[in-house]
C-alpha positions in Angstrom: 87.0 180.1 172.1 84.9 180.8 169.1 86.3 182.9 166.2 83.3 185.3 165.8 84.4 186.6 162.4 83.8 183.2 160.8 80.7 183.3 158.6 79.3 180.0 160.0 79.6 181.4 163.5 78.0 184.7 162.6 75.1 183.1 160.7 74.5 180.6 163.5 74.2 183.5 166.0 71.9 185.4 163.7 69.5 182.6 163.0 69.6 181.3 166.6 70.8 177.8 166.0 73.8 176.0 164.6 74.1 175.5 160.8 75.9 173.0 158.7 79.2 174.2 157.1 80.7 172.6 154.0 84.3 173.5 152.9 86.3 172.4 150.0 89.2 172.0 152.4 90.4 173.5 155.7 93.8 175.0 156.3 93.9 175.2 160.0 92.7 173.2 163.1 90.7 176.3 164.2 87.9 175.3 161.8 87.3 172.1 163.6 87.5 173.8 167.0 84.9 176.3 166.0 82.6 173.6 164.7 83.0 171.6 167.9 82.5 174.6 170.2 79.6 176.0 168.1 77.9 172.6 167.7 78.2 173.0 163.9 78.3 170.1 161.5 81.4 170.6 159.4 82.1 168.6 156.2 84.9 168.9 153.7 85.5 167.6 150.2 89.2 166.9 150.8 90.1 164.9 153.9 93.5 166.6 153.8 95.0 170.0 152.9 95.9 170.3 149.2 99.4 171.6 148.4 98.1 174.8 146.8 94.8 176.3 148.0 93.1 179.7 147.7 92.5 181.9 144.7 92.7 179.3 141.9 90.3 176.9 143.5 88.0 179.8 144.5 88.0 181.0 140.9 87.3 177.6 139.4 84.5 176.5 141.8 82.8 179.6 143.1 80.3 181.9 141.3 81.9 185.1 140.2 80.6 187.9 142.3 81.5 190.3 145.2 82.4 189.2 148.7 80.1 189.9 151.6 81.8 192.4 153.9 79.1 192.7 156.6 75.4 192.2 157.5 72.9 194.9 157.9 70.7 194.1 160.9 69.0 197.5 161.1 65.7 196.5 159.5 63.3 193.7 159.9 65.4 191.4 157.7 69.1 190.7 157.9 70.7 191.8 154.6 74.2 191.1 153.4 76.3 194.0 152.3 78.6 193.4 149.4 81.9 195.0 148.3 82.1 196.9 145.0 82.9 194.4 142.2 83.5 194.5 138.5 84.9 191.7 136.4 86.6 192.3 133.0 84.8 190.7 130.0 87.8 188.5 129.2 88.0 187.2 132.8 84.3 186.6 132.9 84.4 184.6 129.6 87.4 182.5 130.6 85.8 181.6 134.0 82.4 180.9 132.4 83.9 178.6 129.7 85.9 176.6 132.3 83.0 176.3 134.7 80.5 175.4 132.0 82.8 172.8 130.5 83.3 171.2 133.9 79.5 171.0 134.4 79.1 169.6 130.9 81.6 166.9 131.6 79.7 165.9 134.8 76.5 165.9 132.9 78.0 163.7 130.2 79.3 161.3 132.8 75.9 161.0 134.5 74.1 160.6 131.2 76.5 157.9 130.0 76.8 155.8 133.2 73.4 156.6 134.8 72.7 154.9 138.1 75.7 152.6 137.7 77.8 155.5 138.9 76.7 154.6 142.4 78.3 151.2 142.0 81.8 152.7 141.5 84.2 152.8 144.4 86.5 155.8 144.4 88.2 158.4 146.6 87.4 162.1 146.1 91.1 162.9 145.9 91.3 160.5 142.9 88.5 162.3 141.1 90.4 165.6 141.6 93.8 164.3 140.4 93.6 166.1 137.1 92.7 169.4 138.8 95.5 169.1 141.2 98.0 168.3 138.4 96.7 171.4 136.5 97.3 173.6 139.6 100.5 172.1 141.0 102.4 171.0 137.8 100.9 172.8 134.7 102.6 172.8 131.4 103.4 176.2 129.7 100.2 175.8 127.7 98.2 175.2 130.8 99.5 178.4 132.3 98.1 180.4 129.4 94.6 179.4 130.4 94.6 181.6 133.5 96.9 184.4 132.3 93.9 186.7 131.5 92.5 186.4 135.0 93.4 189.0 137.6 93.1 189.1 141.4 93.1 192.1 143.6 95.7 191.7 146.3 95.0 192.1 150.0 97.4 195.1 150.6 96.1 197.4 147.9 99.0 197.1 145.4 96.7 196.6 142.5 95.6 193.7 140.4 97.9 190.7 139.9 97.7 188.0 137.3 96.4 184.7 138.6 99.2 182.9 136.7 101.8 185.0 138.6 100.2 184.3 142.0 100.2 180.6 141.2 103.8 180.7 140.1 104.8 182.1 143.5 102.7 179.5 145.3 104.5 176.7 143.4 107.9 178.1 144.3 106.9 178.2 148.0 105.6 174.6 147.9 108.4 173.2 145.7 106.0 172.3 142.9 107.4 171.9 139.3 105.9 171.8 135.8 105.7 168.4 134.2 107.4 169.6 131.0 110.5 170.7 133.0 111.0 167.1 134.3 111.9 165.9 130.8 114.1 168.8 129.7 117.6 169.0 131.4 118.2 172.5 129.8 115.2 174.0 131.7 115.6 172.7 135.2 118.1 170.8 137.4 115.4 168.5 138.6 115.8 166.1 135.7 114.1 162.7 135.4 117.3 161.1 134.0 118.9 161.0 137.4 116.3 158.5 138.6 116.4 154.7 138.2 115.5 153.0 134.9 112.1 151.7 136.3 111.1 155.2 137.5 112.1 156.7 134.1 110.2 153.9 132.4 107.0 154.6 134.3 107.3 158.4 134.0 107.7 158.3 130.2 105.0 155.8 129.8 102.5 157.9 131.8 103.4 161.4 130.9 105.6 161.5 127.8 104.7 158.8 125.3 106.6 160.4 122.5 109.9 160.1 124.4 108.9 156.6 125.7 108.5 155.4 122.1 111.7 157.0 121.0 113.7 155.5 124.0 112.2 152.0 123.4 113.2 152.2 119.7 116.8 153.2 120.7 117.1 150.4 123.2 115.9 147.9 120.6 118.2 149.2 117.9 121.2 149.3 120.2 120.7 145.8 121.7 123.4 143.4 120.5 122.1 140.7 118.1 123.2 137.8 120.4 121.1 139.2 123.2 118.1 139.5 121.0 118.5 135.9 119.8 119.0 134.7 123.4 115.7 136.3 124.4 113.9 134.8 121.5 115.2 131.3 122.3 114.0 131.7 125.9 110.5 132.3 124.6 
């Protein structure tokens, strides 16, 4: 059965033939069922469901503007009807800066690498790793970036900070900030309970300051006979 409220189904019926649908990701199997039953070509950026979806990705990727609530078919042309929408100047500036900076980064990459970009082999999920880390495991400074952005909730309770919404999402999905992993006073999920090799890799990748300090401590605390033994082996 087709879910008629889906935009791709509605537009397909209006124009009289199936359209292509492109999603960042899909959350439920119903999207594929609708595509199959409606003969719609469906493509997604992610080939899996990210841990946290929704408002944050919509804000970062989409153009800021009102949502379409219905279509007016009374005249000769089908016209979309939009909800009332007003964005605060601070929110508009934050979103514009982030989106413009992302586009500038892409432009710089294309200018620097040129046609050789087509020779690179990569997975889309790898190219989005930095974004997913920002969403799933932000530092306290990262959180400040979206504190000025508000979202209207679905049940009419007023505006909510995007940072608060994300915090709730992280709790539900058991995501944790990177900086909490290296501070036992902040959180019980502490990196020191893991094996030496895991701690080595974690500090090397995410906390080079601690990595350097720990390596210095190991060197200074190593008995002199062990150091001489290692040197003789070389």
